N, C-alpha and C positions, 0 to 999 in steps of 0.2 A: 280643099271644099270638098263634104260630103254629101253621097249621092243619092233623091230615093225614086222609088219607080212603084206602078202602084201595085206588083206584088207584096213589095214587102212594105208600104204603108201600113195594112192593118197589122203587123207582129210590130212597128215603131210604133202606133199605136196604143198597140196593148201595153207592150216595156212603158212606155210612158204613160199609161193612166196608173201602169200597177207603182209606178217611182212616185208620182204625185199622192198617191194615197197613203204611201210610206212615208211619204214627207208629212203628209198632215197630221198622222200616230203619230211622228213622233214631237209636234207640236209646230210653234212658229220660229222662221229663221229671223236673224238679223244680217243686213247685209251692209258691209262694215265700208266703207268711202275708201277709194284707194289713195294709197298714201302718197306725200309727193317727193320726185326724186333726192330731193333733199330738204333737210328743214332751214328754218331760215338762220340767217347767220345770227352767232351769238353778241353777245354784249360783251366784251373783255373791261376786265376791273383790272387796273393801277392799284399797289399798295404800296408799303413797306414801313420801316418807325415814325413814329408820329414828328419824332424828335432825336437830334444824336448831338452828344458830346463831344467836341471837343478838345483835344490837349492844346494848352495856350505855347505859342510860338517859342522857341527856344532860342533865345537871343544869345547865346554862345556857341550857336552852330552844332554840326552834331547829324546825324539822320532826325528828320522829322518825324515823331509819332503822329501814326494817324486809325483812326475811327472809321469802320467799315458799315455801312448802312447796304441793307438789299432791295434792290429795287423787284417786286413779283408783278407777276399777269396770275389774273384767275382768269380760267376757261370755263363756264358752266354747263359746256357740251358735255356727254359722254365718248365722246371721240377727239383725236387732235384735232386741229385747224392745219389744213395745209393751204399756205396762199403768202403771201409777203406780206413783211409787216414791219413797218416802223415807231420808233420810240423817240419824241424829242427834249431838249432836256430844257427848260429858261434860267442859267446860271443869271442875271445876271442881278439876282437877290442876294447873291451869298460875295457880289465882287466886294473884295477887301479884306472878307469872313471868313475865307474858306478857297482852298487850293480844290480843284477837283481833279479825281484822275480815274477809269475804269476798267472794271475787272468783269469783263462780259463773260456768261456762261455757255453752256458749247453750242454751235450753229450763230450765234452772237455778233455780228462786228461794230465795234462803237468809234466813232469818229467826231473829235472836237473840232471844236470850228471856235478859234479865236477862244477866249476866257468869257466869252456869253450866252453861249449853249452847243450843243452835242448834241447827236444823232447815233441811234444804234439798231440796227436793220437785222431782221432774221427771216426765214420762211417755213417754221412749224411751232404751236402755239398746244404743246401736250393738253389733255383734260385734269380739269382741275389746279390747283395752287402752284408754281413754278417759279423761280427767280430766275430774270432775265439778265440782272448785270450786277454785282457789287460795287455801289459808291465808294471811293477812297480817298477820305476827308481828310485834309488836316488844316489848323491855323496859319492862316496868309501873313506873311511877314508885314508888322506894324498894326498889327489888330489888337485890339486890348481883351482884357477880362471884362464876358458879359456881352461882346458883341454877339449879334445873331441876324439874318436876315432866312430866305426862303428856297427851297428849287423847286419848283414848278415841272412836272412831267405830262405826254399828252399821248399820247399816240392813234393810228391808222390801221388798218389791214385792209391790202384788197381785199372784195366781197368774193365769196366765193358765186355768190347767185346773182351776181349782177346783172342786170338787164335794162333795156330802155327805161322801165319806168320804176327802176329800183334806184336808191342811192349805191354810186361807186367804190363804198368804201363800210368794210364792215367798222362800230362804234368799241370807242374805248371812253370809258367814266377816269377824268386825268385825278392827278393825286400831285401832291404837294405835303413835304417834307420841310422841317425847320430845322435850322443849326446852327450850335449857339457855343461861343469859345467859353472853356472852362467850366469847371462846376465839384460839383462834392461827388467823390470815390469812395463807398464804402465796401471795406470787403471783410466777409465774415472770416474769424478766426477758426481751423477747425480742431476738433476737439477732441482728447484721447480716449474715447471710451474702452471697452470690456466689449468685445465685440464676439462673444460669443456666453453668452451670461444662462442662468438657470432661472425656469419659473418664475415668477416670484421676486428677483433680484432686484433689485433699484440701483441707481445711479446717478452723480450729482452732474446737471449741465449747466457750467456756468458759462453762461451764454457770452463774446466777447465778440466784438469788432472794433474795426474802425475806419475814420476818414482820412484817405490817403490824397482828396483830392486837392483844388485850387481854392476853394469858396466852402462857408458852413452849410451845412445839410439842415433845413428850416421843419424837424421833427422828422421820425422817420414811422418806415413800419416793419416789426421783425412779425415774420412768416413762419410757425410751425406746422411742417404735415409729420401724420406718425399714422404707420399701419397697424391692422386689427388687434395685432398682439402687442404693441406697445400704449403705453399711457402716460401721463402725464398728469396726476392728480389737481395740482393746483387750477383752477379759474377764475380768473385776474377780471375785473371790471371791467377793464380797457380794450378787453381783447373780446372777440366774435368768433365763436365757436360751430364747424360746420362736422359734421359728420353723416357719412354713408358708408357701404358696403364694406368696401375695403378703407377706407380715409378718415381720419380726422384732421380739420385745420383750422389751426389759430393764428389771426390775423389781428396784431397787439399794434396798438396806436400810443406811440411814446411821444408827447411832448417836447421842445425845447430846442436850442441850438446846439448843434454838433459839430462843432469845430474842427477846420481842417488842421490835420498832422495830431489830433488825440485820439486815443485809443477809449474804449468803452466797455462795460462789464455791466452783468444784473446786480441789483443794490442785492438780489438774493439767489444764489441758482435756481433753476429750476430740478425735479427730481425726474429722473425716466425711469419708468419701472417696466420690467420685461414680462406681460400679466402669465396666467396660466395657461393660454391658448396659443402661444408664442410659439413661430417654429422659422421662418426666414421674414424678416420682415428691416421698412428702411426707414428712418428719421431721418428728414430734410428741414433746414433751418436757414433761413435768407433773413438777409435786412436791404432794403428802400428808404430810399426821401420819399416821404408823403408826398400824396397827389402825383407820384408817379407810381402805383400799384395800379396795374389793370384789376378791371371789374371780376370776380370768378365766375366761372361758366358755369357751376353747380346750381343745379334749381331746389338744392337743399335749402332748409330754412335755419336761417345763422341765429345763435342765443347767444347773449353776452354772459360773462361770467358774474360771481357776486361775490367774488374774492376780493383782497386788497389790490390796490393799482399796479401793477408791475411797471419799474422805475428802471433806468439804465444808469451809470454812475460814473464819471472822468477815471482813467485806470492811470494813464500817463498823461502828459501833452510833450508833444514832440516837435522841434521846429518845421514852419511850413513849408519850408526850403526840402526838407526829406522828398526821398522820392515821386512823383507823381503819376499813379496808375488811374486811369479813366478806365479801366475796361470793367463792363458789367458783368463777368463772367466769373468774377472772384467774390459776389455777393453772396454766395449761398454755396453752402457745406450738407454732404449727406454721409449716414453712416448707415452699414449695413450688419444687422446680427443674426445670427443663425444659434438659436437654441434649442438645445435637447431636449426634445420633444417627440410626442406620436400623434397619430391623428387614425381613426377607425372609420373605413370606407366602407360600407354597408352596403351589398349589392339586393336589389328585390324584385320580384319576378309577378308574374301572376298567372289564372287559370279558367277558364270558360270551357263549356259545353255548346255544341249545336253541330245540326246537321249541315248535310254535304251543300256548297253553293252559299249557306249562310254569311255574311261579314262581319268580323266582329274584333273593338281594340282592345289593342294588348297593353297595360301599363307596367314600365318598368323602370330599372335608374339602380341610384344609388343615393345612401345617407349617411352624413357624416358624422356619428357619435362622439368625435374631437377625440381629446380636449381640445387641441390646438386647431386652429384656420389653416390653410395652406392655398398658397398664392405663389404668383409668378409674374410677381409684379416690376419686376427688371425686367425680364424677356418678353412679358406679354406671352408667353404662350400656354397651351393646356394645361391645368395638373395631373388631368387622367383624361382615360377616355373608357367608354361603356361599348362591349363588344359582343354584340348579338346574334346570334343564332338562330334563324327563325324553323319551326319545327315540320317536322315531315308531313309531304299533304295537305301543305299551307302555302298559301302568295301572298307579300306584302302588296298591296292596293296605296297604300299612303303611307311613307316616314317622316320623322320630323326632318326639318332644313336641319342643313349642316350631319345631315350624317352618311355616312359614303357607302356604297355599297361595294365588296368582294366578293372573291372566290370564296366557296368551304373552304378552302385552306385559307384565307386570308389576305390573299394576292390581291394585286393590284389588279381592277376591274376596268376593260375600255369600253363594255357595253353600258353608257347612263341611266338609260328610256326602259331597258326592262327589268322585271324586281330580282334581285339578288338575293344567294341565299345566304348571306349573312352581312353586317353592318356594324361600321366603324362609328359611334355619335361622342365628338369632343365633347370633355367638362369645360367650362370658361376658366379665366386667367387665374382666378380665386374662387375659392369653395372655405364657406364661412363653417364654422361652431353649430352643428344644428342644419346645418343647409342640406345641397347635393343637386341632384339631375333626375328631373321628372320627365320622362320619353311617352311618347303613344303614339305605338302602331296600327296601322286599319289592316287586319290579316282575313282572304280568303279562304275558308276551308273548302281544299278541293276534293280530299278524301277523306270521311269522316273516321279518322282511326285512333282507336281506343288509351290513354296515355300519353299523342305523341310527342314529346317533351322540346324544347326552345333552349339551348342555354344561353346566359345574361352573366356576364363578366365583368365587374370595375377592374381597371388593368393600367398601365402607364398608357400615357399618350402616344405612342408608338408603337410600331409591330416588333421589333427589338428594345423596348420596354416594356418586357411585360409585370413586374414588379411594380410595389408602389411603397418605397423604400421606409417611407414613414408612419407604415401602416402596420403595428405589431399583430394582429388578428389576421392573417391572408383565408383564414378557414372559411369569411362568412362573404367573400369576393365574389361567392356564385349564388347565383339563384337559378329558378327555370321559370320558362312560360311553358305552362299545361294544356292541353286541349281535350276535352271528350276525357278526363282523368279520373272523374269520381267512379263511374259505373264500370271501371273494370280495374281499378283498386289504382293506378296510377298513382305517382307522387305528388304531395302539393309541393309548390314553389315556399321561396322564404316571405313572411309576414311583411308588408308593406311598411314603410319607417312612419314614426311618430308624426306628427303635423305638425312641421316648424320649419321655414326657412325663409331665403329672401330673394329679392330680384335676382335674377342670371345666377340665383344657388340653388333655385328647386326648392319647393314646399315641404315636399314630403309627405302627402298625404296620403291616406288611404284610400285606393278607390271605390267607386258606389258600390252596390253589391245590388242594385236594380234587377231584377230580373230580366233577358231579352227576348227578341222574337227572330227566328230564321228566317232568310229571304225567301225559305220557299211557302212559310206559313207554319213549319214544325218548331214546337215552344223549342227555347235556349233555355239551360240553366248557368246558374254564376256557381263560380266553388269560394271555399274562405278565403283564399288569396287577394281577393277583390274580384268584378265583374270585366269580362269581355261584351259592353252591349252591341246585340246583332242592330245590322242595320237596314233588313228588310221592310216595305211598309208597303201599306194597301196604293197609295196612288202610284208607286212602281211597280205594282202587277197590275194595276189599270193599266201602265200604260201598256205593259210586258205584252197584253191580250189583243188590246186596241192594235197594235203591232203587227199581230198573228193573222187579225181576219185581215189586213189589210194586205198583206203576205197572199193570204187564201183568195182576196180578188183579185191580183196582176196574177196569179199564176190562171185562174180561169179562164180569166180574156186572154191572156196567151195561149191557151188548148183551144181555144174557139175560133181565134184568128187562126190557129192548124190546117184547121175543118175546114173554114172556107176556102186557103188555099188549094186544099188536097183536091177541094170540089172542082 
């Protein structure tokens, strides 16, 4: 407890009045309600495949072929859930259709109770989507082709926030999966491409697939996905085409009965072309039965082709007794291409002038002048990084999201809160020709040095990957950010790139040249490489004057209190 006495009360009142005056000058405060000790229990969602096909029962004996269906739980919370949970499997719907075994995940135990039910238990649910157990499904002895049934999964978790007024168990959304004996098995044949083409080279792609299942397929969907450096000139009228920054996807619906044991090929082969922008590209081609293809997650609008109808014709017909293979993993093939090509990554910087205390915005980055697009679509890693060294006499007040502060030598920096002398900013996984990466840094001019220059370099994504192996012109990989360079004859940075680009690849725009105003009221000037807009404002100045007046009032009250105490 803090004690008060008559002698110290005036001092405390004066301090309180001064503090009150400062708070009033600073503006109204918002008082946040205290957060609860723990958020309410999340609602867990059970999931898995909507339907699983089973290999027919082998009457001749031998090891049964099993299909796997993964049962998942989605925890929407940001943290893992610590508490006992139980999943209950109702197997009555597949009696006589399928035999069920379990392949539980780490920390999970499963126990069957006869042939009618099973229980899996655990004590931790990770955030997001996780697989709790796999169902090992085999056709039951005596089951017939086309026999089907369902498995229903329910769950409950011991509530971590249980009170006398709350439910004792956290809720689960139940899930039901369908099991069917037999089905088609569409297998895509791998094509023998030249995987190191030259720009402009064309190759034929005679797509060929077989149905090795136990029944016919009623129509198929051929899916073709090719990255930005590739093209298929044909545009078929029974195909829907969707294009984004990285991929073109064609989904072609082909009607007909595709018989078990038969092999099919396209009536005319496709043409796959390595364009002038090709570098490292992928072509993915797959086949599925119509009605089983999930709806595309892309929000891009699809367009129908205007050419002829894509058709598939029988190539061979084999006996239906030929090897049964109901594995969905062989429905798709992919080809990777490494095209001898180059891309010119050009760095650009900015310049401005301002008095000490002014805060300005520096725009910097790089532009891909082509001809190739560059993407690491298989690994998902960054294709490059922008390395920015802050000009002397300036402090970073704001940095783009994803940029990491490092030491002046480029080493790891433990401190993530205070401004750094140097920043590394990763580029996206793919940078299209004509795209790039645009960055915006806030800089406070602590000391107005003439010609203070910072360095901007586009380089490999890691500190040990300084070079860009695809870039034939390393001389333009560096530019500068210059502060107060004009009056002192300081160097000018490289010009901003042309205005072209796309989402995730940078716009490559030239910064505006509107004059700024320094935080002290002194006029700022802009350079020909672009503007660094000052952020001082009359409103901010008014608030500063009000705060100073409030502080003066508080000090006067404090001095008066001391005089009374001495008296």
